[in-house]
C-alpha positions as CSV (number, residue, x, y, z in Angstrom):
1,X,3.2,14.2,-21.5
2,X,5.1,16.7,-23.6
3,X,6.9,19.5,-21.8
4,X,7.2,22.0,-24.7
5,X,7.3,25.5,-23.1
6,X,5.2,26.8,-26.0
7,X,2.3,24.6,-25.0
8,X,2.4,25.8,-21.5
9,X,2.3,29.5,-21.8
10,X,-1.5,29.2,-21.7
11,X,-2.9,26.3,-19.7
12,X,-5.6,25.3,-17.2
13,X,-5.7,23.2,-14.0
14,X,-8.5,20.8,-13.1
15,X,-8.7,19.3,-9.6
16,X,-10.6,16.4,-8.1
17,X,-10.4,17.1,-4.4
18,X,-11.6,14.1,-2.4
19,X,-11.8,12.8,1.1
20,X,-9.1,10.2,0.4
21,X,-6.9,11.9,-2.1
22,X,-6.6,14.9,-4.4
23,X,-5.7,14.8,-8.1
24,X,-4.6,17.8,-10.2
25,X,-4.0,18.0,-13.9
26,X,-2.4,20.7,-16.0
27,X,-3.7,20.8,-19.6
28,X,-3.1,23.0,-22.6
29,X,-5.9,24.9,-24.2
30,X,-6.6,22.0,-26.6
31,X,-7.2,19.8,-23.6
32,X,-4.0,17.7,-23.8
33,X,-2.6,16.8,-20.4
34,X,0.8,18.2,-19.6
35,X,1.4,17.2,-16.0
36,X,-0.4,15.6,-13.1
37,X,0.1,15.6,-9.3
38,X,-1.6,14.1,-6.3
39,X,-1.8,14.8,-2.6
40,X,-4.0,13.8,0.4
41,X,-7.4,14.7,1.7
42,X,-8.8,18.1,0.6
43,X,-12.2,17.8,2.2
44,X,-12.3,20.8,4.5
45,X,-14.9,19.1,6.7
46,X,-12.2,16.6,7.7
47,X,-9.0,18.6,7.7
48,X,-10.2,22.2,7.9
49,X,-9.9,25.0,5.4
50,X,-6.1,25.4,5.9
51,X,-5.6,21.6,5.6
52,X,-7.7,21.5,2.4
53,X,-5.8,24.4,0.9
54,X,-2.5,22.8,1.7
55,X,-3.5,19.6,0.0
56,X,-4.8,21.5,-3.0
57,X,-1.7,23.7,-3.3
58,X,0.6,20.6,-3.1
59,X,-1.3,18.8,-5.9
60,X,-1.2,21.9,-8.1
61,X,2.5,22.4,-7.5
62,X,3.2,18.8,-8.3
63,X,1.2,19.0,-11.5
64,X,2.8,22.2,-12.6
65,X,6.3,20.8,-11.9
66,X,5.5,17.6,-13.9
67,X,4.3,19.7,-16.8
68,X,7.1,22.2,-16.7
69,X,4.6,25.0,-16.2
70,X,4.3,27.9,-13.8
71,X,1.3,29.3,-11.9
72,X,1.6,32.5,-14.0
73,X,0.8,30.4,-17.1
74,X,-2.6,29.2,-15.7
75,X,-5.6,30.9,-17.2
76,X,-8.2,29.1,-15.1
77,X,-8.5,26.6,-12.2
78,X,-11.5,24.5,-11.6
79,X,-12.0,22.4,-8.4
80,X,-14.6,19.7,-7.8
81,X,-14.3,19.2,-4.1
82,X,-15.8,16.9,-1.5
83,X,-17.5,18.9,1.3
84,X,-18.7,21.8,-0.8
85,X,-22.3,21.0,0.3
86,X,-23.7,24.5,1.0
87,X,-23.3,27.9,-0.7
88,X,-21.2,29.3,2.1
89,X,-18.7,26.5,1.9
90,X,-17.3,27.9,-1.4
91,X,-16.1,31.0,0.3
92,X,-14.1,29.0,2.8
93,X,-12.0,27.5,0.1
94,X,-11.7,30.7,-1.9
95,X,-10.4,32.5,1.1
96,X,-8.0,29.7,2.1
97,X,-6.6,29.5,-1.5
98,X,-6.3,33.2,-2.2
99,X,-2.8,33.7,-0.9
100,X,-1.6,30.9,-3.2
101,X,-3.7,31.5,-6.4
102,X,-3.7,35.3,-6.2
103,X,-5.6,36.6,-9.3
104,X,-5.8,33.3,-11.1
105,X,-9.5,32.8,-12.0
106,X,-11.0,30.0,-9.9
107,X,-14.3,28.1,-10.0
108,X,-15.5,25.5,-7.5
109,X,-18.3,23.0,-7.2
110,X,-19.1,19.8,-5.4
111,X,-17.1,16.8,-6.7
112,X,-20.3,14.9,-7.5
113,X,-20.6,16.7,-10.8
114,X,-17.2,15.5,-12.2
115,X,-18.3,12.1,-13.5
116,X,-20.9,13.4,-16.0
117,X,-18.5,16.1,-17.0
118,X,-15.7,13.6,-17.7
119,X,-17.7,10.8,-19.3
120,X,-20.5,12.2,-21.4
121,X,-20.3,13.7,-24.9
122,X,-21.9,17.1,-24.0
123,X,-20.9,17.2,-20.3
124,X,-24.3,16.8,-18.8
125,X,-26.3,13.9,-17.2
126,X,-26.5,12.0,-13.9
127,X,-23.5,10.9,-11.9
128,X,-23.5,8.4,-9.1
129,X,-20.2,7.9,-7.4
130,X,-19.4,5.2,-4.8
131,X,-16.0,5.2,-3.2
132,X,-14.9,6.1,0.3
133,X,-18.2,8.0,0.4
134,X,-21.2,8.3,-2.0
135,X,-22.5,11.3,-4.0
136,X,-25.0,11.7,-6.8
137,X,-25.8,14.7,-9.0
138,X,-27.6,16.0,-12.1
139,X,-26.3,18.4,-14.6
140,X,-28.9,19.6,-17.1
141,X,-28.3,20.8,-20.7
142,X,-29.7,24.2,-19.7
143,X,-27.4,24.5,-16.7
144,X,-29.6,22.9,-14.0
145,X,-27.6,21.5,-11.1
146,X,-28.6,19.3,-8.2
147,X,-26.8,16.9,-5.9
148,X,-27.8,14.8,-2.9
149,X,-25.1,15.8,-0.5
150,X,-25.6,14.2,2.9
151,X,-29.2,13.1,2.1
152,X,-28.1,9.9,0.4
153,X,-29.1,7.8,3.4
154,X,-28.5,4.1,2.8
155,X,-26.5,4.9,-0.3
156,X,-23.8,6.5,1.9
157,X,-20.4,4.9,1.5
158,X,-20.1,3.7,5.1
159,X,-23.5,2.0,4.8
160,X,-22.2,-1.0,2.8
161,X,-19.7,-1.6,5.7
162,X,-22.5,-1.5,8.2
163,X,-24.7,-3.8,6.2
164,X,-21.9,-6.3,6.0
165,X,-21.1,-6.1,9.7
166,X,-24.7,-6.5,10.6
167,X,-25.0,-9.5,8.4
168,X,-22.0,-11.0,10.2
169,X,-23.5,-10.4,13.6
170,X,-26.9,-11.8,12.6
171,X,-25.2,-15.0,11.3
172,X,-23.3,-15.3,14.5
173,X,-26.3,-15.0,16.8
174,X,-28.7,-17.0,14.6
175,X,-31.0,-14.2,13.4
176,X,-29.6,-14.5,9.9
177,X,-28.2,-17.1,7.5
178,X,-24.7,-18.4,7.7
179,X,-22.0,-16.6,5.6
180,X,-18.3,-17.0,5.0
181,X,-18.0,-13.3,6.1
182,X,-18.1,-14.5,9.7
183,X,-14.6,-15.9,9.1
184,X,-13.2,-13.4,6.6
185,X,-14.1,-10.1,8.2
186,X,-12.7,-10.9,11.7
187,X,-9.6,-12.2,10.0
188,X,-9.3,-9.0,7.9
189,X,-9.6,-6.9,11.1
190,X,-7.0,-9.0,13.0
191,X,-9.5,-10.6,15.4
192,X,-9.9,-14.2,16.2
193,X,-13.7,-14.3,16.1
194,X,-16.8,-12.2,15.6
195,X,-17.1,-12.0,19.4
196,X,-13.6,-10.6,19.7
197,X,-14.4,-8.1,16.9
198,X,-17.6,-7.0,18.6
199,X,-15.9,-6.6,21.9
200,X,-13.2,-4.4,20.3
201,X,-15.8,-2.3,18.6
202,X,-17.8,-1.7,21.8
203,X,-15.2,-1.7,24.6
204,X,-11.8,-1.2,23.1
205,X,-12.3,1.9,20.9
206,X,-11.6,-0.1,17.8
207,X,-13.0,1.4,14.6
208,X,-13.3,0.1,11.1
209,X,-11.8,1.9,8.2
210,X,-13.5,1.7,4.8
211,X,-10.6,-0.4,3.3
212,X,-11.1,-3.3,5.7
213,X,-14.5,-4.8,5.2
214,X,-15.1,-4.1,1.5
215,X,-12.4,-6.4,0.0
216,X,-13.8,-9.4,2.0
217,X,-17.3,-8.5,1.1
218,X,-16.8,-8.3,-2.7
219,X,-14.5,-11.4,-2.8
220,X,-17.2,-13.4,-1.0
221,X,-19.9,-12.1,-3.3
222,X,-17.8,-13.1,-6.3
223,X,-17.6,-16.6,-4.8
224,X,-21.3,-16.8,-4.6
225,X,-21.9,-16.3,-0.9
226,X,-25.6,-15.4,-0.8
227,X,-25.3,-13.0,2.2
228,X,-22.5,-11.1,0.6
229,X,-24.5,-10.9,-2.7
230,X,-27.5,-9.7,-0.8
231,X,-25.5,-6.9,0.9
232,X,-24.0,-5.7,-2.4
233,X,-27.4,-6.0,-4.1
234,X,-29.1,-3.9,-1.4
235,X,-26.4,-1.3,-1.7
236,X,-26.7,-1.3,-5.5
237,X,-30.4,-0.8,-5.4
238,X,-30.0,2.3,-3.2
239,X,-27.4,3.7,-5.6
240,X,-29.8,2.9,-8.5
241,X,-32.6,4.7,-6.6
242,X,-30.5,7.9,-6.5
243,X,-30.3,7.9,-10.3
244,X,-33.9,6.9,-11.0
245,X,-35.2,9.5,-8.6
246,X,-33.2,12.1,-10.6
247,X,-34.6,10.8,-13.8
248,X,-38.2,11.2,-12.5
249,X,-37.4,14.5,-10.7
250,X,-36.3,16.2,-13.9
251,X,-38.6,14.5,-16.4
252,X,-35.8,12.7,-18.2
253,X,-37.6,9.4,-18.8
254,X,-37.5,8.5,-22.5
255,X,-35.0,11.3,-23.3
256,X,-31.9,9.0,-23.4
257,X,-30.1,10.5,-20.4
258,X,-26.6,9.6,-19.6
259,X,-26.0,8.0,-16.2
260,X,-22.4,7.6,-15.1
261,X,-21.3,5.2,-12.4
262,X,-17.9,6.1,-11.0
263,X,-15.8,5.6,-7.9
264,X,-13.7,2.7,-6.6
265,X,-16.6,0.6,-5.4
266,X,-17.9,0.5,-9.0
267,X,-14.6,0.3,-10.8
268,X,-12.4,-1.9,-8.7
269,X,-14.7,-4.5,-7.1
270,X,-15.8,-6.6,-10.0
271,X,-19.0,-6.4,-12.1
272,X,-21.7,-7.2,-9.5
273,X,-22.4,-3.7,-8.1
274,X,-22.5,-2.1,-11.5
275,X,-24.7,-4.8,-12.9
276,X,-27.2,-4.3,-10.1
277,X,-27.1,-0.5,-10.6
278,X,-27.5,-0.8,-14.4
279,X,-30.4,-3.2,-14.0
280,X,-32.2,-0.8,-11.7
281,X,-31.7,2.3,-13.9
282,X,-32.5,0.5,-17.1
283,X,-35.6,-1.0,-15.6
284,X,-36.9,2.5,-14.7
285,X,-35.8,4.1,-18.1
286,X,-34.7,1.8,-20.9
287,X,-33.6,4.8,-23.0
288,X,-30.9,5.7,-20.5
289,X,-27.2,5.1,-21.4
290,X,-25.7,3.7,-18.2
291,X,-21.9,4.0,-18.4
292,X,-19.2,2.7,-16.1
293,X,-16.6,5.5,-15.8
294,X,-13.4,4.8,-17.7
295,X,-12.0,8.3,-17.2
296,X,-10.5,9.9,-14.1
297,X,-12.9,12.3,-12.5
298,X,-10.3,15.0,-12.6
299,X,-10.7,15.2,-16.4
300,X,-14.2,16.6,-15.8
301,X,-12.6,19.5,-13.8
302,X,-10.2,20.1,-16.7
303,X,-13.2,20.3,-19.0
304,X,-14.9,23.1,-17.0
305,X,-11.6,25.1,-16.9
306,X,-11.3,24.7,-20.7
307,X,-14.9,25.9,-21.2
308,X,-14.2,28.9,-18.9
309,X,-11.4,29.9,-21.3
310,X,-13.6,29.5,-24.4
311,X,-12.0,26.2,-25.4
312,X,-15.2,24.3,-25.9
313,X,-14.9,20.5,-26.2
314,X,-18.3,19.1,-27.1
315,X,-17.4,18.1,-30.6
316,X,-14.3,16.1,-29.8
317,X,-14.5,15.3,-26.1
318,X,-14.3,11.5,-26.5
319,X,-10.9,11.7,-28.1
320,X,-9.7,14.4,-25.7
321,X,-10.8,12.6,-22.6
322,X,-9.4,9.3,-23.8
323,X,-5.9,10.9,-23.7
324,X,-6.2,11.0,-19.9
325,X,-6.1,7.3,-19.4
326,X,-3.0,6.7,-17.3
327,X,-2.3,10.4,-17.1
328,X,-2.1,10.4,-13.3
329,X,0.4,7.5,-13.4
330,X,2.8,9.3,-15.8
């Protein structure tokens, strides 16, 4: 990333504020990334408004420092944030950030919209994200916006952990088929057996984090374990249903809608989950372009900030967004 002061006199900041981490990018008005910074959880539901504001401020400061820019240079900040589920939630973050941002223009939205903003030519379409949690949304060409929020039910991020754990318990007590997960999941959790794990969960206050079960599950599925494959497939069908329901809800069938799959469960676990998801969506609408995200979600936030400054990007978005590959690692 260049640090030419001339480039930074007018810049924007885009932020992907998640439940696990927060990414911020400073870009010039042509969309070129100048600096990036990361911090921890900025979901106010988990850390409160002050905690979320602190994480956001930290990420912004880091990005500005990396790019050699100052807050006074910023013309617009856009934040896509986990936990912005109801209209009144926006005011919480605005108030918490006001002492830091001052008069810098700020826009906010749920982070579920960032995938389509980052990965589609015109910045609209359907996003289904599966990571530490799950969200799904629709952005229409005429400005329509909808997202599922907490109504994802079985598509929720913790559901895949529960499905895997239940499969292990069924295999142990004989209600379900045998699976290598009965060995790998207790081992991953540091327990000698399924019985010991169950006792820890029910009597010792032990709780599973989202990083424990999933690696074992996807490794076993890749090895051909039928139970693991069934768990991943069930989860993939539910994620696919989120997208196909939006296609029907907004009359998109046959209109070649973009459907973007993003989040670590799609991008870091191998092809099975995305293949199931793509098959479900394509089966419902063979005109749909189903795309696995290859851009960081934060670039979608940068795009909104650029648009707010009159720097429209539709004509060359593919080349602009491609420049963000690796930007967060620089």
